[in-house]
N, C-alpha and C positions, 0 to 999 in steps of 0.2 A: 534624517530619513529613518523610518522605523525598519527594524530587521524583520526577517521572517518569523523568528521566535516571538517577537513582540506582537506580531499580527495574530499568531495562534494562541498566545497567552490571553490576549484580549478576547478572542472568540470563545475560548473555553471558560473564561472567568465570567463573561457578561452575557453570553447567549446560551440559555439552557437547552436549546435545540441541539447543540453540539455535544451535550453531555447525555448522549443516548445510551441505551442498553440493548438495542436490537442489532443483530449481525447482518451482514450482506450475504444474500442467498448464494451467490456464485463462489464466495469465499468458503462458506460452509460446505458446499458441494465438493469443492476441491479438497478440503481437509478430509472429508469422509472417503473420497475416492482414493487418496493416497494411503489412508489408514487401512482401507480394504485391500489395497495392493500389497502393502507390507505385512498385513495380518497381525498388527500389534498397535498399541497406543503410540502416539507420535510425540517427538520433541520438536517444538515449533518456535521459530523466531519471526516476529512481525515487525516490519519497518513502518513507522508512522501509525502506531497502534492506537492513537487517540485515547479514548476512555475505556479501551479494552473490550469493546462490544463484540468483536469477533472471537477472541480467545475465551472470554468468560462464558460465552453462550454454549460452548461445546463441552460435553461431559468428560470426566477423567478416563473413561473407557476408550476415548478417542484421542484426547490430548492429555498425556500424563504430566507434562512439564513444558513451560514456555517462557519466553522473554519478549517483552514489548519495548521497543525504543521509540520515543517521540520527543520532539523538540519542546513540547509544553510540559512543564512541571505540574501545572494545574490538572491537566488531563491524566498524567501518570499517578498523581496522588488520588484522584477520583477513582481510577481503575483499581488501584491497590486497596482502597477502602471497600470495594465490592468483591475482592478476592478472598472470600471467607475460608476457602480450603487451602490458601497459601500455595497454590500450584505455580504461580507466575511471579516474575520479577518485572515490574514496569519501571523503566529507567529513563529519566530525562536526558536526552542526548541529541545533538545536532548530527544528522547523518552525513554531513560533509566534514566532520571532525574524526580523523583516523588516529589510532585504531579504535574500534568499538569496544565498550566496556563489557566484554563477554568472558565470564569465568569459564564457561563451558563452550567448547568450539565444535561440538557435535550436535547437529540438528538434522532432522529428517526433511523438514520443509521450511522454506523462507517465504513469508507472505508480504506482498506489497499491494495494498488496496488503493491504487492511484496516487500514493504518496510520491513516488519517484517521477510521476508525470509533472510535478511541480519543479523539476530540474530539467535543464536543457540536456541535449543528447550526450554531450561530452561528460557532464557531471553524473548523469544516469549510468553511463558506461563505467566511470570511475568507481561508483558504488558497487556495481555488479562484479567488477574485476577484484575489488577489495574483498568481497565476500568469498569469491573463488579462491583467493589467496590465503585467507585466514581460517575458513571453516573446513572441518574434516570432511572429505568426500566419502561417499556420494550424498547428494541432497537434491531435492526438488526445489524449484524457485517458481513461484506464481506471481504474476504481475498483470495489472490491467491499465496501461497508459491510455490517455485520451487519444482518439483517432483524429487525423487531420480532416475528417468529414464532419466533425462536431460543429453544431450551429454556432457556438460561441467563439469559434475561430474567426479572426478578422478576415474579411474578403481581400483586403489589400495589405501590403507590408509584410513584415516578418510573422511567421506562425507562432505568435506569442500573445497571450492575453494578460494584461496588467490591471490591477485594481478590480473594481466591481464590473461584472459582465452582464450583457443582455441575456445571456443564456443561463444554463443551470449551474455552471461552475462558479463557486464562491471561494476564491482563494487569492492570496497576495499576487500570485502569478501562476500561469499554467502553460504548459507546452503541449504541442500536438504532434503525433507521430504517424508517419506513413508506413506502409508495409515494408518498404526498403529500409526504413529506419529500424524497424523491429528485427528484420533479418540481420542487419548489421550489428545491432546490439547483442543479440543472443547467438548469432552464428550457428554452429552445428549442435547446440545444446537443446534446441526446440524439439519437444515431443508432441505438442499440441498448440495450434494457433488458430484463433477465431476472431472474427470481427462482429461485434454485437451492436446493433443499432436499434433504437427505440424512438418512435414518434411521440413527442410530449406536447399535448394541447392544453396543459393546465392553465396557462395564462392567455388563453384565447388566440394563440398564434402557434403555428407549427414550429417546434424546435426538435432538431435531431440530436439525440444523445447517442454518441458513437464512441465506442472504446474497444481496445484490443483486450483479449484474454489470452495470455501466454503462459504455457507451462513448459519450463525448461528442466533439464536433468544434467547436473554437473557430476561427472565421474571422477 
């Protein structure tokens, strides 16, 4: 049985669509919001950084330094090749392997662009608790797990999608989170919580893309 790392190595190696350079708008908005709040350039850690499209798109006046962790060495090598200013370290690492290879323990913002939604609730919580234990507070944590309203969530059985999906999620497996799950995961650290749902008619059928956008603050 192939591992998760095998799945993503294959994706980044053989599917050029995954080696993109465009950022996700809600991630960019979050970074600019925190930089404006702190009134200085940020130090950012991204979990599941892929080919670095989020970090590399943002100027040094907003992000002065950053680290991207991703299970795929192919993705990290690609990101590093695009980092002309050498602002970032892109490190191949499985997020379920502790501790993380971080020489610097001080970050202003930790980003998770749906990476942790590929973990079940218990493992998601383990990652969040690990970060709270090893990073110097305070820091913001932004995450957007898939919502249990997402169209690709099975109607019957466990709230898990494995293999290829009829919906828009294309991953080895994906988990879906209810509001109560989010509240339990982040507890009293939440400073902003939104449910974002979009109707997608690209494939001539209505698909609901639904995900949480969570901003937490760890003191």
